[in-house]
Structures are given as structure tokens and as C-alpha cells.
C-alpha positions in Angstrom: 0.0 0.0 0.0 1.2 3.5 -0.8 -0.2 5.8 1.8 1.0 8.9 0.0 -1.6 8.4 -2.7 -4.4 9.5 -0.3 -2.9 12.9 0.1 -2.0 13.1 -3.6 -5.5 12.6 -5.0 -7.7 13.6 -2.2 -11.2 12.0 -2.1 -11.9 10.1 -5.3 -15.2 8.9 -6.7 -15.2 5.8 -9.0 -18.2 6.4 -11.2 -19.8 3.1 -12.2 -23.2 1.6 -13.2 -25.1 4.4 -14.8 -28.1 4.1 -17.1 -26.7 2.8 -20.3 -27.1 -0.7 -21.8 -23.6 -1.4 -20.6 -24.5 -0.9 -16.9 -23.6 -4.4 -15.8 -20.2 -4.2 -17.5 -19.6 -0.8 -15.9 -20.3 -2.2 -12.5 -17.7 -4.9 -13.0 -15.2 -2.3 -14.3 -15.9 0.1 -11.4 -15.6 -2.5 -8.7 -12.2 -3.7 -10.0 -10.9 -0.1 -10.3 -12.2 0.8 -6.8 -10.5 -2.2 -5.2 -7.2 -1.4 -7.0 -7.2 2.2 -5.9 -8.1 1.4 -2.3 -5.3 -1.2 -2.2 -2.9 1.6 -3.1 -4.1 3.8 -0.3 -6.3 6.1 -2.4 -9.3 7.5 -0.5 -11.7 6.1 -3.1 -15.5 5.5 -3.0 -18.0 4.1 -5.4 -20.6 6.4 -6.9 -23.5 5.3 -9.2 -25.1 8.2 -11.0 -28.3 6.2 -11.5 -28.8 5.9 -7.8 -28.1 9.4 -6.6 -27.9 12.9 -8.2 -24.6 13.5 -9.9 -24.3 16.9 -8.1 -23.9 15.1 -4.9 -20.3 14.7 -6.0 -19.8 18.4 -5.2 -21.8 18.2 -1.9 -19.8 15.2 -0.8 -16.5 17.1 -1.5 -15.0 14.8 -4.0 -11.7 16.0 -5.4 -11.5 13.8 -8.6 -13.5 11.2 -10.5 -12.3 8.0 -12.1 -14.9 7.4 -14.9 -15.6 3.7 -15.2 -19.0 4.3 -16.9 -19.5 2.9 -20.3 -21.8 4.0 -23.1 -24.4 6.7 -23.0 -24.6 9.1 -20.0 -21.0 8.2 -19.1 -18.8 7.9 -22.1 -20.6 10.4 -24.4 -19.7 13.8 -22.9 -22.7 14.2 -20.6 -21.1 13.2 -17.3 -18.0 15.1 -18.4 -20.0 18.2 -18.9 -21.5 17.9 -15.5 -18.1 17.5 -13.9 -16.8 20.5 -15.8 -19.6 22.6 -14.3 -18.7 21.4 -10.8 -15.0 21.8 -11.4 -14.1 18.2 -10.5 -11.3 16.8 -12.6 -12.0 13.4 -14.2 -10.2 10.7 -16.1 -10.4 10.2 -19.8 -11.3 12.4 -22.7 -13.1 15.8 -22.4 -16.6 16.8 -23.3 -16.1 17.2 -27.1 -13.9 14.2 -27.7 -16.1 11.9 -25.6 -19.2 13.1 -27.5 -17.6 12.7 -30.9 -16.1 9.3 -30.2 -19.5 8.0 -29.0 -21.0 8.7 -32.4 -19.5 6.2 -34.8 -20.6 8.0 -37.9 -19.1 11.3 -36.9 -15.9 9.6 -35.8 -15.5 7.8 -39.1 -16.1 11.0 -41.0 -13.3 12.7 -39.1 -11.0 9.8 -39.7 -11.8 9.7 -43.4 -11.1 13.4 -43.7 -7.7 12.8 -42.1 -6.9 10.1 -44.6 -7.3 7.2 -42.1 -8.8 4.0 -43.4 -12.3 3.0 -42.1 -14.9 0.7 -43.6 -17.5 2.3 -45.8 -20.7 3.1 -43.9 -24.2 4.5 -44.3 -26.6 5.8 -41.7 -30.1 4.4 -42.2 -33.5 5.3 -40.8 -35.7 2.4 -42.0 -35.8 -1.2 -43.0 -36.0 -0.2 -46.7 -32.8 1.9 -46.4 -31.1 -1.0 -44.6 -32.0 -3.3 -47.5 -30.6 -0.8 -50.0 -27.4 -0.5 -48.0 -27.1 -4.3 -48.0 -27.0 -4.4 -51.8 -24.6 -1.4 -52.0 -22.2 -2.9 -49.4 -21.7 -6.1 -51.5 -24.3 -8.3 -49.8 -22.6 -8.6 -46.4 -22.5 -5.9 -43.8 -22.6 -5.0 -40.1 -25.7 -3.3 -38.7 -25.3 -1.5 -35.4 -26.5 1.4 -33.3 -24.4 4.5 -34.1 -24.1 5.4 -30.4 -23.7 2.2 -28.4 -20.8 0.0 -27.4 -19.9 -3.6 -26.4 -21.4 -4.8 -29.6 -24.9 -4.3 -28.1 -27.5 -4.3 -30.9 -25.0 -5.4 -33.5 -25.8 -7.9 -36.3 -23.8 -9.4 -39.1 -26.1 -9.5 -42.1 -25.4 -12.0 -44.9 -28.9 -12.3 -46.4 -31.4 -9.7 -47.5 -34.1 -11.3 -45.3 -32.0 -10.5 -42.2 -32.1 -6.7 -42.8 -35.5 -6.2 -41.0 -34.5 -8.0 -37.9 -31.0 -6.4 -37.8 -32.5 -2.9 -38.2 -35.1 -3.5 -35.5 -32.5 -4.8 -33.1 -30.2 -1.9 -33.6 -33.0 0.7 -33.5 -34.1 -0.5 -30.1 -30.8 0.8 -28.8 -30.6 4.0 -30.8 -32.6 5.9 -33.4 -29.3 6.4 -35.3 -28.5 3.1 -37.1 -25.2 2.5 -39.0 -24.7 0.0 -41.8 -21.0 -0.8 -42.2 -19.0 -2.6 -44.8 -17.9 -6.0 -43.4 -14.1 -6.6 -43.4 -13.2 -10.2 -43.3 -9.9 -10.9 -41.6 -8.0 -10.5 -38.3 -9.8 -8.6 -35.5 -7.4 -6.7 -33.3 -7.4 -3.9 -30.7 -4.8 -1.3 -29.7 -4.9 0.7 -26.5 -3.4 4.1 -25.9 -2.1 5.3 -22.5 -0.8 8.7 -21.5 1.8 9.3 -18.8 1.1 12.8 -17.4 3.8 15.5 -17.7 6.0 16.1 -14.7 8.6 18.7 -13.7 11.3 16.9 -15.6 9.6 15.3 -18.6 6.7 16.1 -21.0 3.5 14.1 -21.4 4.1 10.7 -23.1 1.4 9.0 -25.2 2.1 5.3 -25.9 0.4 2.7 -28.0 0.3 -0.5 -26.0 0.9 -3.9 -27.6 -1.7 -5.0 -30.2 -4.0 -7.8 -29.1 -5.4 -10.2 -31.7 -8.9 -11.6 -30.9 -10.0 -15.0 -31.9 -13.7 -15.5 -31.0 -15.8 -18.7 -31.5 -17.1 -18.7 -35.1 -15.5 -15.2 -35.5 -18.4 -13.9 -33.4 -17.0 -11.4 -30.9 -20.4 -10.5 -29.4 -21.4 -9.3 -25.9 -21.5 -12.8 -24.5 -18.1 -13.8 -25.9 -16.6 -10.5 -24.7 -17.6 -10.7 -21.0 -19.1 -14.1 -20.0 -17.1 -16.9 -21.6 -13.6 -18.1 -21.6 -13.8 -19.5 -25.2 -12.5 -16.3 -26.8 -8.7 -16.3 -27.3 -6.6 -13.2 -26.9 -3.1 -13.2 -28.4 -0.5 -10.8 -27.0 2.0 -10.8 -28.5 -0.4 -10.6 -31.4 1.6 -12.9 -33.7 1.3 -10.3 -36.5 4.4 -9.3 -38.5 6.2 -6.4 -36.8 5.6 -4.1 -39.7 1.8 -4.7 -39.4 1.7 -4.2 -35.7 3.7 -0.9 -36.0 1.4 0.3 -38.8 -1.6 -0.3 -36.6 0.0 1.4 -33.6 0.8 4.5 -35.7 -2.7 4.5 -37.2 -4.4 4.3 -33.8 -2.3 7.1 -32.4 -3.3 9.2 -35.3 -7.0 8.2 -34.8 -6.7 9.1 -31.1 -5.2 12.5 -31.8 -7.7 13.3 -34.6 -10.7 12.9 -32.2 -8.9 14.9 -29.5 -8.8 12.1 -26.9 -6.7 12.3 -23.8 -5.7 10.1 -20.9 -6.5 6.7 -22.3 -8.6 5.0 -25.0 -8.8 1.8 -27.0 -9.4 1.4 -30.8 -10.8 -1.6 -32.6 -9.3 -2.5 -35.9 -10.0 -5.1 -38.7 -7.2 -6.3 -41.0 -8.4 -7.4 -44.5 -7.3 -11.0 -44.9 -6.4 -10.5 -48.6 -4.8 -7.1 -48.7 -3.7 -7.0 -45.1 -4.9 -3.4 -44.9 -6.0 -2.3 -41.4 -9.4 -0.5 -41.0 -10.4 1.5 -38.0 -13.8 0.5 -36.6 -14.3 2.7 -33.5 -12.6 4.2 -30.5 -13.6 3.7 -26.8 -12.8 6.6 -24.5 -13.6 4.7 -21.2 -12.5 1.1 -22.0 -13.6 -1.8 -19.9 -11.6 -2.7 -16.8 -13.1 -6.2 -16.0 -11.2 -9.4 -15.8 -12.0 -10.0 -19.4 -11.1 -6.5 -20.6 -8.5 -5.8 -23.2 -7.0 -2.6 -21.9 -5.5 -4.1 -18.7 -4.4 -7.1 -20.7 -2.4 -4.8 -23.0 -1.0 -2.9 -20.1 0.1 -6.1 -18.4 1.9 -7.1 -21.6 3.8 -3.8 -21.4 4.8 -4.5 -17.8 2.1 -2.4 -16.0 0.0 -4.3 -13.4 -3.6 -3.4 -12.8 -3.1 -1.4 -9.6 -0.4 0.8 -11.3 -2.5 1.1 -14.4 -5.4 2.6 -12.3 -3.0 4.9 -10.5 -1.5 6.0 -13.9 -5.0 6.8 -15.3 -6.0 8.7 -12.2 -2.9 10.8 -12.5 -4.2 12.1 -15.8 -7.5 13.3 -14.4 -8.1 16.9 -15.5 -10.7 19.4 -16.7 -11.2 20.9 -20.2 -11.5 24.3 -18.5 -9.4 24.4 -15.3 -10.9 26.8 -12.7 -9.0 30.1 -12.9 -8.2 32.1 -9.8 -10.1 35.4 -9.7 -8.0 38.4 -10.4 -8.6 41.4 -8.3 -8.8 44.6 -10.4 
């Protein structure tokens, strides 16, 4: 235990749970982070915004927040905006970057404008538009909510008759639905971690080792992500060094293009024929469960879970730090 961390960070709230479809995963992440911080002497406490008003954070004199919320109302800029108003520093990306990254269509538009590769996509608002997209995408595509995570509401469509069900499943989660070109090949993920600036060195942003994911029947769905041991995670990835370095470089550029900070994780597909990598999405509050990929990548880089949580907490900040009043 490092007793000095209590004085360094003050009273810390670990935000978990929330109201999104990813509530259960968030609770698992939050509990793991809370235990890790407490083990290091941090004065940390759980806080579920779905069970008490978020402005209680100010009333209860919290000095910082570790955001372990996933999905809407936690990863989309809303909680970040509330914390900005209260002047409480928080982990992860700021209001704008969080909001942008949560919207897959806007994220992909920015990446495309920066010359970064991402699968073709089309936003749809009906079953008929979904069917038209299926034909234009080459008769195989992914249908998913534009503002949801953990593959919730996602369907791989291989037949025209599946379009109705796929659209309905996605639209239950979000009124913005995305049809995306399916890339057949290796599924990988790459995490980004920042080391905050100190008196003797600048901020360092590092791409952690790439993880290759091998899911049962190539179906990396919600169940195979969190509730089974059948999915295999390869780290080292087994990819050629040139491919891994290309992916790291691309993910760092994607992170920077959105304006992320602190930490994030990007998902990538590698075309099995051309070996070209394609960015799928970026997560600004990655999972921290015992099945999660971010702590797995950190461990491969020699960072244990407790030190990882401390590192992330070190990066807590505000978009608009409170300025001292100037007497005129």
C-alpha cells in the first residue's frame, strides 16, 4: 500500500453503473478499479449516478473522479459536462472528444477526412434503407447502433431477409443506425495510455501492444466478450512487426484526430487479402473487467492493474481548469 496516494489525489469517486445498456459491465469495471485504488491507499469511493444525483459529488466534497461508466450518460460527454460545471477533474477524454467518439458516424467522418482508413458506412432510418445498403455494401455488412458499445445491438447481415431484424435490433438501442462494410480478416485492438507531464519530462502518449482476438465462429459478441472463456486473446499478437507498428501508428493518429486524452482503445479489422487495417471505433472509457483488453495490453507492457489505475487517475483533469479570480 502506498499511503502517500491518499494525500496526492484527495477524495476520489469511482463512477460506475449508470443508465446505459452497458450498466452491468460498468459495475464490473468500477468495482475492479475501486478495489485497486483502495489497495494503493487512495481514498476512493463508489458512486453510481443512476442511484443518486450527480451533483452530490460536489456536496460530498470529491476532489476527482475515475470514470468507469461505459456507453451513454457516461462515455458520451454528458457526465464530463456535469463534472466541468462542478470543477471536478475526471479521467479520460473531455466533453467534445467523448461526445464525438460515441457517435461512430461522426468519428468515421473525421478519420476519413484525415486520410485514415475505415470501412464504408451509411446511416439508415428504416428497413428499406437498410436493404438498399445491404446491396450497395456487397451483400454482407454489419448493422449496429451509431451510439452504443460492447457490440450491443450489432448484427452481421449475410442475407437480404435479415435486414429487417437487424435494423429493428439496432434501433431498439438508438434511433441512429449504422450499416458498415464487413471486413473479413483478423480482428485486433490497440490501447493508448498517457503518462502525465512532470517537472522533468513532457507528457508521453504510448500505443500498448496490439491484441489479436480469436472468437468462437468469429463472433466477438457481448457474451463472448464478457461471459465466456472461449475467446482467445493473443498478446504478442503474432502479427508481423511491420503490421503491428502500422496499426499502432494509425491508432495514435486516430486518437489524436478525435482529440482524446488520458487513455482509450481502438478496434481494428485487417483485411485477410490485402492486409490493410481498417479503424472501426474508439472507446474513451475502456472496460476494466477481468475479461477486458486494456488491462491485458498494459500487463503485456509490464504495467500491473493497480499501477494502471493509478496512472490513469494521475491524468484526471478538466477541459477548462478553474481560474483564480484576479482582483482589479
